[in-house]
VEXDREN-2710 file (C-alpha; in Angstrom, 1 decimal):
% VEXDREN-2710
k/r/px/py/pz
1/MET/22.0/17.7/-65.2
2/LYS/24.0/15.5/-67.2
3/ASN/25.0/12.8/-64.8
4/PRO/21.6/10.8/-64.0
5/LYS/23.2/9.1/-60.5
6/ILE/23.9/12.6/-58.8
7/ALA/20.4/13.6/-60.2
8/LEU/19.0/10.7/-58.3
9/THR/21.2/11.2/-55.1
10/LEU/20.1/14.8/-54.9
11/LEU/16.4/13.7/-55.5
12/LEU/17.1/11.3/-52.6
13/MET/18.3/13.5/-50.0
14/THR/15.6/15.9/-50.7
15/VAL/13.0/13.8/-49.7
16/SER/14.8/12.4/-46.7
17/SER/14.9/16.0/-45.4
18/ALA/11.5/16.6/-46.5
19/LEU/10.4/13.4/-44.3
20/VAL/12.5/14.4/-41.2
21/ALA/11.3/17.6/-41.1
22/ALA/7.8/16.2/-41.0
23/ASP/8.9/13.8/-38.6
24/SER/10.2/16.6/-36.4
25/LEU/7.4/18.8/-37.0
26/GLN/4.8/16.0/-35.7
27/ALA/7.1/15.6/-32.4
28/ILE/7.3/19.1/-32.1
29/ALA/3.2/18.9/-32.7
30/ASP/2.9/16.0/-30.2
31/ARG/5.5/17.3/-27.4
32/THR/3.3/20.4/-27.2
33/LEU/0.0/18.3/-26.9
34/ILE/1.6/16.5/-24.0
35/ARG/2.4/19.8/-22.5
36/GLU/-0.8/20.8/-22.6
37/LEU/-2.3/18.0/-20.9
38/MET/0.2/18.2/-18.4
39/ASP/-1.6/21.8/-17.7
40/ARG/-4.9/20.6/-18.2
41/TYR/-4.5/18.0/-15.1
42/GLY/-3.9/20.5/-12.9
43/LEU/-6.9/22.4/-14.1
44/VAL/-9.4/19.5/-13.7
45/HIS/-8.0/18.1/-10.6
46/ASP/-8.5/21.3/-8.9
47/SER/-11.8/22.3/-11.2
48/GLY/-13.3/19.4/-12.9
49/THR/-15.4/16.5/-12.3
50/PRO/-14.4/12.7/-11.5
51/GLU/-15.4/11.9/-15.3
52/GLU/-13.2/14.6/-16.6
53/TYR/-10.2/13.5/-14.1
54/ALA/-10.2/9.8/-15.4
55/ASP/-10.9/11.4/-19.0
56/LEU/-6.8/12.2/-19.0
57/PHE/-6.0/8.8/-18.4
58/THR/-6.3/5.5/-20.6
59/ALA/-8.8/2.9/-19.5
60/ASP/-6.6/1.0/-17.6
61/GLY/-4.3/4.2/-16.6
62/GLU/-2.6/4.3/-13.3
63/ILE/-0.8/6.0/-10.2
64/ALA/1.9/4.8/-8.3
65/VAL/4.1/6.6/-5.6
66/ALA/7.4/5.1/-6.3
67/ALA/9.6/4.7/-9.6
68/GLY/8.7/1.1/-10.6
69/GLY/6.0/0.6/-7.4
70/PRO/2.8/-1.1/-8.0
71/ALA/0.1/1.0/-9.2
72/ILE/-2.0/2.2/-5.9
73/VAL/-4.7/3.6/-8.3
74/LYS/-5.5/1.4/-11.8
75/GLY/-8.4/2.2/-13.6
76/ARG/-11.2/4.3/-14.7
77/GLU/-13.6/3.6/-11.5
78/ALA/-10.6/3.5/-9.1
79/LEU/-9.3/7.2/-10.8
80/MET/-12.7/8.7/-10.0
81/ALA/-13.0/7.3/-6.7
82/GLN/-9.8/8.9/-6.1
83/ALA/-11.0/12.3/-7.6
84/ARG/-13.9/12.2/-5.3
85/ARG/-11.8/11.3/-2.3
86/ASP/-9.6/14.8/-2.9
87/HIS/-12.6/16.8/-3.1
88/GLU/-13.8/15.5/0.5
89/ARG/-10.4/15.1/2.1
90/PHE/-8.9/18.5/0.9
91/GLY/-12.2/20.9/0.8
92/ASN/-13.8/22.6/-2.1
93/GLU/-15.8/26.3/-2.7
94/PRO/-18.4/27.2/-5.3
95/ALA/-16.6/28.2/-8.6
96/ALA/-18.0/30.5/-10.9
97/ASN/-19.0/28.1/-13.8
98/GLY/-21.4/26.3/-11.3
99/LYS/-19.1/23.4/-9.9
100/THR/-16.8/23.2/-7.2
101/THR/-13.4/23.9/-7.2
102/SER/-10.4/22.7/-4.8
103/ILE/-9.2/25.1/-2.3
104/MET/-5.8/23.8/-4.3
105/ARG/-3.8/25.0/-7.3
106/HIS/-1.5/22.1/-8.7
107/LEU/1.4/24.6/-11.1
108/ILE/3.5/22.6/-13.4
109/SER/7.2/23.0/-14.4
110/ASN/10.5/22.0/-15.7
111/ALA/8.2/19.7/-18.0
112/GLN/10.8/17.4/-20.3
113/ILE/8.4/15.5/-22.8
114/THR/10.3/12.6/-25.1
115/ILE/8.6/11.2/-27.7
116/THR/9.8/7.2/-27.6
117/GLY/7.4/5.7/-30.6
118/ALA/4.7/5.6/-32.7
119/GLY/1.9/6.7/-30.4
120/LYS/4.1/6.5/-27.6
121/ALA/6.1/9.1/-25.2
122/THR/7.3/9.9/-21.6
123/GLY/7.8/13.0/-19.6
124/THR/8.5/14.6/-16.5
125/CYS/7.0/17.3/-14.8
126/TYR/7.4/19.2/-11.1
127/VAL/3.8/19.7/-9.5
128/THR/3.8/22.5/-6.4
129/THR/0.5/22.4/-4.9
130/VAL/-0.5/25.7/-3.1
131/VAL/-3.5/26.3/-1.3
132/LYS/-5.6/29.3/-0.1
133/LYS/-8.1/28.6/2.7
134/GLY/-9.5/32.1/4.0
135/ASP/-6.5/33.8/5.8
136/VAL/-4.7/30.9/5.0
137/GLY/-2.0/31.6/2.5
138/PRO/-1.4/31.3/-0.7
139/SER/1.2/28.7/0.7
140/ILE/3.3/25.8/-1.0
141/LEU/1.6/22.5/0.7
142/SER/3.6/20.0/-1.5
143/ILE/6.0/19.7/-4.2
144/SER/6.1/16.7/-6.0
145/ARG/7.7/15.2/-9.0
146/TYR/5.9/13.4/-11.8
147/THR/7.4/10.8/-14.1
148/ASP/4.5/10.0/-16.8
149/ARG/4.3/7.3/-19.1
150/TYR/1.8/8.4/-22.3
151/VAL/0.0/6.7/-25.4
152/LYS/-2.1/8.4/-28.3
153/GLN/-5.2/6.9/-28.6
154/ARG/-7.9/7.8/-31.4
155/GLY/-5.9/10.8/-32.0
156/GLU/-5.6/12.0/-28.1
157/TRP/-2.7/11.6/-25.9
158/ARG/-3.7/10.1/-22.5
159/ILE/-1.9/9.2/-18.8
160/GLN/-1.1/5.7/-19.1
161/ARG/0.9/5.3/-15.7
162/ARG/1.9/8.7/-13.7
163/GLU/4.7/8.1/-10.9
164/ILE/4.3/10.6/-7.9
165/THR/7.4/11.2/-5.9
166/ILE/7.2/13.7/-3.1
167/GLU/9.9/16.0/-2.5
168/PHE/8.7/18.4/0.0
169/GLY/5.7/18.2/2.2
170/ASN/4.8/21.2/4.6
171/GLY/3.1/19.2/7.5
172/ALA/2.4/22.0/9.6
173/LEU/0.5/24.0/7.0
174/GLY/-1.7/20.7/6.3
175/LYS/-2.4/20.7/10.2
176/GLU/-3.6/24.1/10.3
177/LEU/-5.8/23.7/7.3
178/GLY/-7.2/20.3/8.8
179/PHE/-6.4/17.9/6.4
180/GLY/-5.3/15.2/9.5
181/SER/-2.5/14.6/11.6
182/ALA/0.6/16.5/11.0
183/ALA/2.4/13.7/10.4
184/SER/0.7/12.4/7.2
185/GLN/0.6/15.5/5.0
186/SER/3.5/15.1/3.1
187/ALA/1.8/11.3/2.2
188/PRO/0.1/10.7/-0.6
189/PRO/-3.7/9.9/-0.9
190/PRO/-5.2/6.1/0.6
191/ALA/-4.2/3.7/-2.0
192/TYR/-7.5/2.3/-1.9
193/PRO/-10.9/3.2/-0.8
194/ASN/-12.6/1.6/2.2
195/ALA/-13.5/-2.0/2.2
196/PRO/-17.4/-2.2/1.1
197/ALA/-20.2/-2.1/3.7
198/GLY/-20.5/-5.7/5.2
199/PHE/-16.9/-6.7/4.2
200/ASP/-16.8/-8.1/8.0
201/ALA/-20.3/-9.3/8.5
202/ARG/-21.6/-12.9/7.6
203/GLN/-23.6/-13.1/4.7
204/SER/-26.2/-16.0/4.0
205/GLY/-25.2/-18.3/1.0
206/VAL/-21.8/-17.9/1.7
207/GLN/-19.8/-20.9/2.9
208/SER/-17.7/-20.7/6.3
209/GLY/-13.7/-22.0/6.7
210/ARG/-12.8/-24.0/9.4
211/ILE/-11.3/-22.5/12.4
212/GLU/-9.1/-24.9/14.3
213/ARG/-6.6/-24.5/17.4
214/VAL/-3.6/-26.3/17.3
215/GLU/-0.7/-26.6/19.3
216/TYR/2.9/-27.0/18.3
217/ASP/6.3/-27.9/19.9
218/SER/8.4/-24.9/20.5
219/LYS/12.2/-25.2/20.7
220/VAL/12.3/-21.5/22.0
221/THR/10.2/-21.8/25.1
222/GLY/10.3/-25.7/25.4
223/ASN/6.6/-26.3/25.7
224/LYS/3.7/-26.5/23.7
225/ARG/2.5/-23.4/22.1
226/PRO/-1.1/-22.3/20.6
227/ALA/-2.1/-21.2/17.0
228/ILE/-5.6/-20.5/15.4
229/VAL/-5.8/-21.6/11.8
230/TYR/-8.4/-21.1/9.2
231/THR/-8.8/-23.4/6.1
232/PRO/-10.7/-21.8/3.2
233/PRO/-14.2/-23.5/2.5
234/GLY/-13.9/-26.8/0.4
235/TYR/-10.5/-27.4/1.9
236/SER/-9.3/-30.5/0.0
237/PRO/-6.0/-32.4/0.8
238/ALA/-5.6/-33.0/-2.7
239/ARG/-5.0/-29.2/-3.4
240/LYS/-2.3/-27.5/-2.2
241/TYR/-2.8/-23.9/-0.7
242/PRO/-0.8/-20.8/-0.2
243/VAL/-0.1/-19.9/3.6
244/LEU/-0.9/-16.2/5.4
245/TYR/0.6/-16.0/8.7
246/LEU/-0.9/-13.1/10.4
247/LEU/0.2/-11.5/13.6
248/HIS/-1.6/-9.8/16.8
249/GLY/-0.8/-7.0/18.8
250/ILE/0.9/-6.6/22.2
251/GLY/-1.5/-7.8/24.7
252/GLY/-3.5/-9.8/22.1
253/ASN/-3.3/-13.8/21.6
254/GLU/-3.4/-16.2/18.9
255/SER/-7.6/-15.8/19.1
256/HIS/-7.6/-11.8/18.8
257/TRP/-7.8/-11.9/14.9
258/THR/-10.8/-14.0/14.9
259/GLN/-12.0/-12.6/17.6
260/PHE/-12.0/-8.9/17.1
261/GLY/-10.8/-8.6/13.2
262/VAL/-13.2/-11.5/11.8
263/ALA/-10.3/-12.3/9.7
264/ASP/-12.3/-15.7/8.7
265/VAL/-15.6/-13.9/7.7
266/ILE/-13.5/-11.1/5.9
267/LEU/-11.9/-14.3/3.8
268/ASN/-15.0/-16.4/3.3
269/ASN/-16.7/-13.2/1.8
270/LEU/-13.8/-12.7/-0.2
271/ILE/-13.4/-16.0/-1.4
272/ALA/-17.2/-16.2/-2.0
273/ALA/-17.0/-13.2/-4.6
274/ASN/-13.5/-14.3/-6.2
275/LYS/-11.7/-11.5/-4.6
276/ALA/-9.1/-13.7/-3.1
277/VAL/-7.6/-16.8/-3.4
278/PRO/-8.1/-19.5/-1.5
279/MET/-5.3/-19.7/1.3
280/ILE/-4.6/-21.2/4.9
281/ILE/-4.4/-18.5/7.6
282/VAL/-2.2/-19.5/10.5
283/MET/-2.5/-17.0/13.6
284/PRO/-0.4/-17.8/16.5
285/ASN/0.6/-16.4/20.1
286/GLY/3.4/-14.1/18.9
287/ARG/4.8/-13.6/22.6
288/ALA/7.3/-16.6/22.7
289/SER/7.9/-16.4/26.2
290/ASN/6.9/-18.4/29.6
291/GLU/7.1/-14.9/31.5
292/PRO/3.2/-13.7/32.6
293/ALA/2.5/-10.8/30.1
294/MET/2.1/-8.4/32.3
295/VAL/1.8/-5.0/30.2
296/PHE/-1.8/-5.7/29.5
297/GLY/-2.7/-8.1/32.4
298/PRO/-1.7/-11.8/32.4
299/GLY/-2.7/-13.6/29.4
300/GLY/-2.9/-11.1/27.0
301/GLY/-5.8/-8.9/28.8
302/ARG/-9.1/-9.5/30.2
303/ALA/-11.3/-11.6/28.4
304/GLY/-13.4/-9.7/25.8
305/ALA/-11.3/-6.7/25.7
306/ALA/-9.5/-5.7/22.5
307/PRO/-5.9/-5.1/22.8
308/GLY/-4.9/-1.3/23.6
309/SER/-8.4/-0.6/25.3
310/ASN/-8.2/1.4/28.2
311/ASP/-9.9/-1.7/30.5
312/GLY/-7.1/-4.3/29.4
313/GLY/-5.0/-3.4/32.8
314/ARG/-1.3/-2.7/33.0
315/GLY/-0.2/-5.8/35.1
316/ARG/0.9/-6.1/38.6
317/PRO/3.2/-3.4/39.9
318/GLY/7.4/-5.3/39.3
319/GLY/5.9/-7.1/36.3
320/ALA/7.8/-7.9/33.3
321/GLY/7.7/-4.5/31.4
322/MET/7.8/-3.3/28.1
323/ALA/11.5/-4.4/27.5
324/VAL/10.7/-7.8/28.3
325/GLU/7.9/-7.7/26.0
326/PHE/9.9/-6.7/23.3
327/THR/12.3/-9.6/24.0
328/ALA/9.5/-11.7/24.2
329/TYR/8.0/-10.5/20.6
330/ALA/11.4/-10.7/19.0
331/ALA/12.1/-13.9/20.2
332/PHE/9.0/-15.6/18.2
333/GLU/11.3/-15.1/14.9
334/ARG/12.9/-18.3/15.4
335/GLU/9.9/-20.1/16.7
336/LEU/7.9/-18.8/13.6
337/VAL/10.9/-20.2/11.1
338/GLY/11.9/-22.9/13.1
339/ASP/9.2/-24.3/14.7
340/LEU/5.4/-23.2/13.5
341/ILE/6.2/-23.3/9.5
342/PRO/7.6/-26.7/9.5
343/PHE/4.6/-27.8/11.7
344/ILE/1.9/-26.3/9.5
345/GLU/3.6/-28.0/6.4
346/SER/3.7/-31.1/7.9
347/ARG/-0.3/-31.1/9.2
348/TYR/-1.6/-29.5/6.0
349/SER/-1.7/-29.3/2.6
350/VAL/0.3/-25.9/1.7
351/GLN/2.6/-24.8/-1.2
352/ALA/5.9/-24.9/0.7
353/ASP/8.1/-22.2/-1.0
354/ARG/8.4/-18.9/-0.2
355/GLU/6.2/-17.5/-3.4
356/HIS/3.3/-18.9/-1.4
357/ARG/4.3/-17.6/2.3
358/ALA/2.7/-14.6/3.1
359/LEU/3.2/-12.6/6.8
360/ALA/1.8/-9.4/8.1
361/GLY/0.1/-8.1/11.1
362/LEU/-1.0/-5.4/13.3
363/SER/0.6/-3.1/15.6
364/MET/3.3/-4.7/17.4
365/GLY/2.9/-7.9/15.1
366/GLY/2.9/-5.2/12.0
367/GLY/6.8/-4.6/13.5
368/GLN/7.2/-8.4/13.9
369/SER/6.3/-8.8/10.4
370/LEU/8.4/-6.6/8.5
371/ASN/11.4/-7.4/11.2
372/PHE/10.6/-11.1/10.2
373/GLY/10.1/-10.9/6.7
374/LEU/12.2/-8.6/5.5
375/ALA/15.0/-10.4/7.1
376/ASN/13.8/-13.6/5.6
377/LEU/13.4/-13.1/2.1
378/ASP/14.1/-16.8/1.0
379/THR/11.3/-17.8/3.2
380/PHE/8.3/-15.1/2.4
381/ALA/7.9/-13.2/-0.9
382/TRP/4.6/-11.2/0.6
383/VAL/4.9/-9.2/3.8
384/GLY/2.5/-6.6/5.2
385/GLY/2.7/-4.4/8.2
386/PHE/-0.3/-2.8/9.6
387/SER/0.0/0.4/11.8
388/SER/3.7/-0.9/13.0
389/ALA/4.5/-0.6/16.6
390/PRO/7.7/1.0/17.8
391/ASN/9.2/-2.5/17.8
392/THR/9.9/-2.2/14.2
393/ALA/13.5/-1.6/13.3
394/GLN/15.0/1.4/11.7
395/PRO/14.2/1.3/8.0
396/ALA/17.7/1.3/6.9
397/GLN/18.2/-2.1/9.1
398/LEU/14.7/-3.2/7.9
399/VAL/16.1/-3.4/4.0
400/PRO/20.1/-3.1/4.0
401/ASN/20.1/-4.3/0.7
402/PRO/17.5/-2.6/-2.0
403/THR/18.4/-4.1/-4.7
404/ALA/18.1/-7.8/-3.3
405/ALA/14.5/-6.8/-1.6
406/VAL/13.2/-5.5/-5.2
407/GLN/14.4/-9.0/-6.4
408/LYS/12.6/-11.3/-4.1
409/LEU/9.4/-9.4/-2.9
410/LYS/6.1/-9.7/-4.9
411/LEU/4.6/-7.4/-2.2
412/LEU/5.2/-5.0/0.4
413/TRP/2.3/-3.4/2.2
414/VAL/3.1/-0.6/4.4
415/SER/-0.1/1.2/6.2
416/CYS/-1.6/3.2/8.9
417/GLY/-4.3/5.4/9.7
418/ASP/-3.8/8.9/9.8
419/GLN/-5.1/9.8/13.6
420/ASP/-2.9/7.0/14.9
421/SER/0.1/8.2/16.9
422/LEU/2.2/6.1/15.9
423/PHE/1.8/7.1/11.9
424/ASN/5.8/8.2/12.0
425/ILE/7.0/4.6/12.0
426/SER/5.2/3.4/8.9
427/GLU/5.8/6.9/7.1
428/GLY/9.3/6.4/7.9
429/VAL/9.6/3.4/6.3
430/HIS/7.3/4.2/3.0
431/ASN/9.8/7.6/2.7
432/TYR/13.2/5.2/3.1
433/LEU/11.5/3.0/0.4
434/SER/10.5/5.7/-1.6
435/ALA/14.2/7.1/-1.7
436/ASN/15.6/3.7/-2.1
437/LYS/13.4/3.1/-5.3
438/VAL/11.7/-0.5/-3.0
439/PRO/8.3/-1.1/-5.0
440/HIS/5.4/-1.2/-2.3
441/ILE/2.0/-0.3/-1.1
442/TRP/1.7/2.9/1.3
443/HIS/-1.7/3.0/2.3
444/ILE/-3.3/5.3/4.8
445/ASP/-6.6/4.8/6.1
446/VAL/-8.0/8.3/6.6
447/GLY/-9.6/9.2/9.8
448/GLY/-8.3/6.1/11.0
449/ALA/-6.8/5.4/14.6
450/HIS/-4.9/2.5/16.2
451/THR/-8.1/0.0/16.1
452/PHE/-9.7/-2.9/14.6
453/PRO/-11.5/-1.2/12.0
454/VAL/-8.1/0.2/10.5
455/TRP/-6.8/-3.4/10.6
456/LYS/-10.0/-5.3/9.2
457/ASN/-9.9/-2.6/6.4
458/ASP/-5.8/-3.4/5.8
459/LEU/-6.7/-7.3/6.1
460/TYR/-9.5/-6.9/3.0
461/HIS/-7.3/-4.8/0.8
462/PHE/-3.9/-6.9/1.3
463/SER/-5.5/-10.2/1.1
464/THR/-6.8/-9.5/-2.4
465/LEU/-3.7/-9.0/-3.6
466/LEU/-1.7/-11.9/-2.0
467/PHE/-0.8/-15.1/-4.4
468/ARG/-1.6/-13.5/-7.9
END
């Protein structure tokens, strides 16, 4: 070829084409390897060891249950714990290789993989969970969509983050197989394992915070109202502290979280172990009314009886009734925001802004926390509902503007025991939040009923997440 410029151009085009071809071949190879990783996940989840399961993820790999939501399982130890929990919860049978195999099979379909950069990729797939146990099945238990982020480490692709969206759950089949209450079958595994043994017991060498009973003026009832205030060990006016407002259930009062829930002991232990930020906890009487509490007997139940226990009494005939109770608990919103918070911030050394205020509660207090907290996002950035009761507003009323909730919430926690007759309330909130892509933690206490062991466990985990 006589023209050197043309020859050089042709050479560069040839080299460029070769490079593009090489890149394309590498992308094809990487997509093939990631597709194999997707299939291997199903096999290992069903028949592998916890260690093999964790090996599919990066060391800081995580699982979430909503797009953009916070991780519910994060890190190798947590992933292995989840694998063990799944085998225990869903049962297993002997396998030919001497190991045990789950009665479930996870079938991967509709995989789509995109290479986003050097050693980085994203992918989506659908996972159909099929069960066969004895004479039952094979039948579909659930269909979920997985949205993954992958990274290549030392030549191997691993899952860095997996987001799970459950599209279908067969609750009746789950109940037939004995997996728990029918209401819980479409739900993911628990967000956290049970708190460690002794988390709610006084431990030698652990400093105790101070418990103080205070009274403040209520414009709602027109008189003095009580609250129990916990200040952490080493509390000093020279330091500013965040505040958790912690609410009781129906039939309870300001002392129930310390009497039955040992909230002070739990926080003492967490703070001593550097697992929780030193904080003030305010435990008020969440029933803002001068009418006698008749549903569980005068004064919130018989002395010494935990709320909801059978010996708490049902009140005298002609008492206020449940409708009036709901009104009295709803009225506490105005008192909380208008009277109690200003009182606490005038008396204690606190960080007086929304980023350093949390609101949580159990049962009726869980409903109050979701209702009040989500309606006052300029006041609270951290909100938790434990086993929320029927006073909980409909999910679309709780979060009418998902975009605003996403922007303002630091943490939204929703939890319930899977043996709780009120499970559908919390599950309904979770489903709405997931559908509207509002990040939240959905925690199920496996085997848990409507009792304090569940709520103490919830408080333990919720407290470790606050103000970080």
